[in-house]
N, C-alpha and C positions, 0 to 999 in steps of 0.2 A: 606510653604505648608507641608514640612516633607517627601514627597515622593521622592524617588530616581529618578532623571531625566537623561535620556539618549537621545542622538541624534536619535538613532535607536534601536529598539527592534525586535528580531526575535522569533517567537513562533514556536517551533518544531525543531527536530534535525535529520531528515532523510537526504538524499542526497540533497534535495532542501534547507533545512535550513542551513546545513553546508556549502554548496556552496555559498549561500547568505552571510554567515558570512565571508567566505574567501575573497570574493570580497569587501564587505564593510570594512573589516579590512584593506585591501590594499589601500582603499581610505581614510584611517585615520579617520574613523567614529566611532571607538571604540564600535562595536556592543555588545549588551547584548543578550544572547540566553537562552531561557528557555527550558529545556529538556522535561518536561511533564511526563506523566505516563509511556510512552514507549520510553526511551532514544534510539536514533538511528533509531526509526521508524520500519517499517515492515521488513527491511533488517536484523534486529537483530534476527528474527525468520526464516531467510532464511539460509540454510546451505551453499551450495556452489554456487557462482556466476561465470558463465563462459562468460557472455555477456557484462561485463563492460570493456570498452577498457583500455588497459595498463597492463593487468595481463595475460600473455600468458598461465599460468597454472591455471587460475581461482583464486578466493579469497573467503574466508568465509565471509558471510554477516556482522557478528559482527566485524571482523577484518577490513573490509573496513570502517565501521563507526568509529572505533577507530582511523584509519589513518586520516580520514577527520576531526574528532574532534581535534586531535593533530595538524594538519596543521592549522586549524582555530585559535586555542589557541596560537600557535607559532607566528601568525601574529597579535595577539592583541585582539582576541575575549574573552569575559568573558562568561563562561557557568555556569548556575545555575541549580541545581537539584530541580527546583520548577515547580509546575503546575499552569498555569493561570486559575483562577476560574471565573473571570468576566472582561469584558472590557467595556469602555465607549468611543465610537468613535464620540459622538455628540458634544464634545467640544474640544478645544485645550489648552494645549497639550493633547494627548490621555491618558486615564487613564487605568491602568491595576492593577488588584488585583490577587495575587498568594496565595498559601497556607502558605506563609511565610512573605508577606509584600505587600506594595503598591508602584507602579512605574508610571512614566509618560514618554512619548517620543514624539518626533516631527514626526517621521516616523515609520511605523509598517509594518513588513513583516510577513505574515501568511503562515506557512509551516506545518500545523497541520496534513496533510496527510489524508488517508482514511483507513478504516479497513475492512478486508474481513468479510462477513457474514458467520458464521459457522452453522452446522446442529443442534447444541444444544444437542448433545449426548456426549459431553465431549471429547471423544477419538479423534475426528478429529482435533480439535485445538491443543491438546497435541502432537499428532504425527507429526503435521506440524512443531512444534517448534523443535522437536528432530530428524528430518530427518528420520521419520518412514514411509515414503511412502504416505503422504497426502500433497497436495499443493492447493493453491488458484490461481496459475498462471502457465498456460501451457507454455507461452512464456519463463518464467524463468526456468522451471524445466522439460519440455517435453523431452529435450535432454537425460536425465538420464534414459529414458524408451525405449531406442532403442530395438526393437524386443520383447517387453514385452506386457502383457495384462493389460489395464488400463480401468478405468471407470470415467465418468463425471456425476455429479449430477446437474440437473437444466433443465429449459425448454425455456429459453429466448435466445436472440441473443448471449449473452456472452457464455452460455453453448455450443451453436452450433459452435461458432467460436473456442472455446477451443477444442471441439471434432475434428473439421476439421483440426486444427493445429496439434493435437496429432497424426493424421494418418501419418504425415511425419516421425514419429519416431516409434510409437508403432505398434505391430503386429495387434492388434485389439482394438477398443474403444467401450465400452458399455455406451450408454447414458441412465441414469436413470431418469425417470420423474414420478411425482406423479399422473399425469392425462394421458389420452390416446390421447391428442393433445398438440402440442407445442405452446408456446406463441411467439416464434421468428418470424421474418419477413419471408414471403413466399420464397424469394430468398435464404435465409440461410437454411430454411427447405429443399428446393429442393436440395441444394448442399449436405447437410448431408445425405439425403435419397438416393442420387445417389452414395454416396461413399461406395464402397464395404467393407471397413474396419470398418464401423460404424454399430453397432447393437443397437436395442432399447429395453429397459426394461420398458414397459408401466405400468401405474398404480402401481408403486412401490415406496416405501420409504425405506431408510436405517434404520433399527431398531437397528443394532449393527455392530460394526467393530471388526472383529476377528483378533488377532495378534499372532505372534510367536517371540521367541527370536532368534536373528541372531548375529553372530560375525562379527565385522568390520574387513575387510581384513587386516591381519598382525598386528592388534593392541591388540588382546586378549580381547577387550572391547565388551560387548554385548549390543545390542540395541533392543527395541521392535519395530517390523515392521509389517505392514499390511499383512494379509494372505488372507482374504476373507471378503465379506460383507454378512450380514444376511438381506435379503430383505423381506419386508412385503407387500402383495398385498392390495391395498387400497380399492378394491372392495370385494374380497372374504375373506381377512384376513389371507390367507395362507402364510407360510414362506418358502423361498428358499434361497440357498446359491450361491454366485457368487465368484469364485476364481479370484483374481486379484493381480497384483504387485504394482499398484499405484491408488490412488483416487484423482480426481481433483474436488474440490468444487467450483461450478460456479453459486451460487445463488445470486450473487451481492456483491457490496461493499457499505459501508455507509461512506460518508465523515465526518471527525471530525469537524463539523461546528456549533455545538449547541451553542457555545460561542457567535456566531455572528448573531443569529436569531433576526430579527427585526432591525438589524443595517446595514447589507450588503445584496445585492440581491443574490439570489441563484436560481438554476434551480429546476425543480420539484423533483429531487432526493436529493437536498441539497448541490450540489457542488457550490462553489462560482463562480460567473460570473465575467469575466474580460474583459476589452476593447480589441477588436481584435488586435492581433499582439503585445500585451504588457501584463504586469502583473498588470495593474492599475484596482483597484476596483472603485466603484462609489463614494467612499470617497477619496478626494485628500489626498495623503500622506499615504494611506493604499494599500498595494500590496499583491497579493496572488500568490504562486508558488507551484509546485509539485502536488501530487495527490489530494489535497484539491480542486483544480480547473481543474483537468484533468480526466474525466471519460472514456477517450478513450485509451490512451497509457499505463499509469500506470507503467512505467519502471524507473529503477534507473537513467539511463542516461538522459531520458527526464526530470525527476525531477531535476537533477543537472543542466541541461541546463536552465530550467525556474528559478532556484535559482539564476543563473548568471544574467538573464534578470531582475529579481526583484531587485537585488542589484544595477544594473546600472540605472534602472528606479528610485529607491529611491534616489540614489546619485544625479541624475540630478534634481529631484524634490526638494531636500534639497538645492541644489545650487541656483536654481531659486527662492526659497522662503527664502533664506538667513537665514536658521534655524540652521546653525552650524558655 
């Protein structure tokens, strides 16, 4: 056939993919992992992580991913810097095409993650990567804004949840929404409107993010950091400025599932659906873990936990089907 055949292939290298690799390596399954376009996943654009157990002083996102990768490789994982461009799950063994070759496998673990939707004005995504005061995860980064002024952009339940969560830390939270009514559930709207720390900027869109240069404490290094937002009124067109210390973009995530359209069931947003209490998809031998199947929690620790589940599910499936 000419294709390289493996017992198990893992697509994705975030906490889910690397944890799955660690467990399948220890089960002597010699997994092959494809890094994809964003090696390390979303954590590589997260500066400091304080809520991953085991690091009392916190750890940088890219450092944590390097540690996980090194651990997986030490145990026998092969990691390839290739992106999977096509899959065929309709025949066995499963077929995968990357930007560099063709592969087959008996079992497949999907850990392709999800990506935050950005505003499309360039600066927000750039500042999120560089620790410049923009984030797409209040649970991850809200702690850094104790006593500060922050804004959340969005109008659905995610934006309302982020705003309410941020009131635990921030002095005030301004919720920016392009319309004059929220899309979120009534119970979430009521909670937000009843919270004295939450203000609303109705009929507003962010037209520009204004920044300033700041020196990192004790390092002599300067970074560009958010200073204020230029808001445009969607009704009148007038421009106003909102001074803030941090911006949280909560306009949703899109799961990285385009590869699997028409081959695996998904929910209305595109997240892969799995059998309750497991990581099994509708195709025997195909498992999904991490943010690609989790629209609710989206945390590094829950992704890692589901990566462990996927590895155990895959190992048991391979054993039962005598495929290795």
